[in-house]
C-alpha positions as CSV (number, residue, x, y, z in Angstrom):
1,M,0.0,0.0,0.0
2,L,1.3,3.4,-1.0
3,K,2.0,6.0,1.8
4,S,-0.1,9.2,1.9
5,Y,2.8,11.4,3.1
6,Y,6.6,11.5,3.9
7,N,6.3,14.2,6.5
8,A,3.0,14.6,8.3
9,D,3.7,18.2,9.4
10,V,4.0,20.0,6.1
11,L,2.1,20.4,2.8
12,E,3.9,18.1,0.4
13,A,3.8,18.0,-3.4
14,G,4.7,14.8,-5.3
15,L,6.8,15.3,-8.4
16,D,7.4,13.0,-11.4
17,E,8.3,13.2,-15.0
18,V,7.7,11.2,-18.1
19,G,9.4,11.0,-21.5
20,R,13.1,11.1,-20.7
21,G,13.9,8.1,-22.9
22,C,11.8,9.2,-25.9
23,L,13.2,10.1,-29.2
24,A,10.5,12.7,-30.0
25,G,8.3,15.2,-28.2
26,P,8.7,17.1,-24.9
27,V,9.5,15.8,-21.4
28,V,6.5,16.3,-19.2
29,A,6.4,16.7,-15.4
30,A,3.5,17.0,-12.9
31,A,3.3,18.2,-9.3
32,V,0.4,17.0,-7.1
33,I,-0.6,18.0,-3.6
34,L,-3.1,15.5,-2.1
35,P,-5.1,15.8,1.1
36,K,-3.1,14.4,4.1
37,N,-4.8,11.0,4.5
38,Y,-5.9,10.5,0.9
39,T,-6.6,7.0,-0.3
40,H,-7.6,5.6,-3.6
41,P,-8.3,1.9,-4.4
42,I,-6.2,1.8,-7.6
43,L,-3.7,4.7,-7.4
44,N,-0.3,3.3,-8.2
45,D,2.8,3.9,-10.3
46,S,1.4,4.8,-13.8
47,K,3.5,2.1,-15.4
48,Q,1.6,-0.5,-13.4
49,L,-1.8,0.7,-14.6
50,S,-3.8,0.2,-17.7
51,H,-4.7,3.0,-20.1
52,R,-8.3,2.9,-18.8
53,Q,-7.2,3.0,-15.1
54,R,-5.0,6.0,-15.8
55,E,-7.9,7.8,-17.5
56,I,-10.2,7.2,-14.5
57,L,-7.4,8.2,-12.0
58,K,-6.7,11.4,-14.0
59,K,-10.2,12.6,-13.3
60,D,-10.2,11.5,-9.7
61,I,-6.8,13.2,-9.0
62,E,-7.8,16.4,-10.7
63,R,-11.0,16.5,-8.6
64,D,-9.5,15.4,-5.3
65,A,-6.1,17.1,-5.2
66,I,-5.5,20.3,-3.2
67,A,-3.5,21.5,-6.2
68,W,-2.0,19.9,-9.3
69,A,-0.1,21.1,-12.4
70,V,1.5,19.7,-15.5
71,A,4.4,21.3,-17.4
72,E,6.5,20.5,-20.3
73,V,9.9,21.3,-21.8
74,S,10.1,21.1,-25.6
75,H,12.3,18.9,-27.7
76,E,14.2,22.0,-28.9
77,D,15.0,22.9,-25.3
78,I,16.0,19.3,-24.5
79,D,18.5,19.5,-27.4
80,R,19.8,22.8,-26.1
81,I,20.2,22.0,-22.4
82,N,20.2,18.2,-22.3
83,I,17.5,15.8,-21.1
84,L,18.4,15.7,-17.4
85,K,18.3,19.5,-17.0
86,A,15.1,19.6,-19.1
87,S,13.5,17.1,-16.7
88,F,14.4,19.2,-13.7
89,L,13.1,22.3,-15.5
90,A,9.8,20.6,-16.3
91,M,9.4,19.7,-12.6
92,H,10.2,23.3,-11.5
93,R,7.7,24.6,-14.0
94,A,5.0,22.2,-12.6
95,V,5.7,23.5,-9.1
96,D,5.6,27.1,-10.4
97,A,2.1,26.4,-11.8
98,L,0.6,25.0,-8.5
99,A,-2.2,27.2,-7.2
100,V,-1.1,26.3,-3.6
101,K,2.6,26.5,-2.7
102,P,4.0,23.3,-1.1
103,E,6.3,23.3,1.9
104,H,8.1,20.2,0.8
105,L,8.7,18.3,-2.4
106,L,8.8,14.6,-2.8
107,V,10.7,13.9,-6.0
108,D,10.7,10.6,-7.9
109,G,14.3,9.6,-8.6
110,N,17.7,10.0,-7.1
111,R,18.6,13.6,-7.8
112,F,17.0,17.0,-8.2
113,V,18.0,20.6,-8.6
114,P,16.7,22.3,-5.5
115,Y,13.6,24.4,-6.0
116,P,14.0,27.9,-4.4
117,M,13.0,28.1,-0.7
118,T,11.5,24.6,-0.7
119,P,13.2,21.6,0.8
120,H,12.9,18.3,-1.1
121,T,13.5,14.6,-0.7
122,C,14.4,12.3,-3.6
123,I,12.8,8.9,-3.4
124,I,14.0,6.2,-5.8
125,K,11.0,4.5,-7.4
126,G,8.9,7.0,-5.4
127,D,5.9,6.5,-7.6
128,A,5.6,2.9,-6.1
129,H,5.9,4.3,-2.5
130,Y,4.0,7.6,-2.2
131,L,0.5,8.5,-3.4
132,S,1.4,12.1,-4.4
133,I,4.3,10.9,-6.6
134,A,2.1,8.2,-8.1
135,A,-0.6,10.8,-8.8
136,A,2.0,13.0,-10.5
137,S,3.2,10.1,-12.6
138,V,-0.4,9.5,-13.8
139,L,-1.1,13.1,-14.7
140,A,2.3,13.5,-16.5
141,K,1.8,10.2,-18.4
142,T,-1.8,10.9,-19.5
143,Y,-0.9,14.4,-20.6
144,R,2.1,13.3,-22.6
145,D,0.4,10.2,-24.1
146,D,-2.5,12.4,-25.3
147,L,-0.1,15.0,-26.7
148,M,2.0,12.4,-28.6
149,A,-1.2,10.9,-30.1
150,Q,-2.1,14.4,-31.3
151,L,1.3,14.9,-32.8
152,G,1.1,11.5,-34.3
153,L,-1.8,12.5,-36.4
154,E,0.6,14.7,-38.4
155,F,3.2,11.9,-38.7
156,P,1.3,8.6,-38.6
157,A,4.1,6.4,-39.9
158,Y,6.0,6.8,-36.6
159,G,3.4,5.1,-34.4
160,W,3.3,7.7,-31.7
161,A,-0.3,6.9,-30.7
162,Q,1.1,3.5,-29.5
163,N,4.8,4.1,-28.7
164,V,4.5,7.8,-27.5
165,G,7.9,8.6,-28.9
166,Y,9.9,5.7,-27.4
167,P,12.4,3.9,-29.6
168,T,10.3,1.0,-30.7
169,P,11.1,-1.0,-33.9
170,I,8.2,0.7,-35.7
171,H,9.5,4.2,-34.7
172,R,13.1,3.4,-35.6
173,A,12.0,2.0,-39.0
174,A,10.0,5.2,-39.8
175,I,13.1,7.3,-38.9
176,R,15.2,5.1,-41.2
177,Q,12.7,5.4,-44.0
178,F,11.4,9.0,-43.7
179,G,14.0,10.7,-41.6
180,P,13.4,12.6,-38.4
181,T,10.4,14.9,-38.0
182,K,10.3,18.4,-36.6
183,Y,9.4,16.9,-33.2
184,H,12.5,14.6,-32.9
185,R,15.2,15.3,-30.4
186,M,18.2,15.8,-32.6
187,S,20.7,15.4,-29.7
188,F,19.5,11.8,-29.2
189,R,20.7,8.8,-31.1
190,L,17.8,8.3,-33.4
191,L,19.1,5.2,-35.1
């Protein structure tokens, strides 16, 4: 069972990102502040959930959260500053966009660039341990999956509705045959 908080005495936001390993599209992060003793029967790491479960959870999280926000950093910025810095920037932008300012950040992963005036704790596989990080993973994933499906309408050969920009055989074959699109990360090894 996932924990509802790391520190009971402060207002915590869970942070997670999605899309770091993709060849195309932005990296997306979400920040979510849940009520202190929040529970949900299916909330878990977004990678453990079906598409249908994530869609249900997205509505529930957006309704139940004290505050939530999703932010992205473009493929051009990823090429300019690198994917790690872009991931941290997306997380900072998500925190910036919260309607309620958190007193502590719970970050999925093992490192983070400190957010001004707000302490943080990095939790490896945090989306499998804390509800707020799991909620952030769901919002980031549903947002990015929808975005990549939309971008995929423009470039159907790349299979983005299914692979969301990850380096699958279909995606690589399309790059080989048609070359990169305007949404590809040129700093990545595309082939």
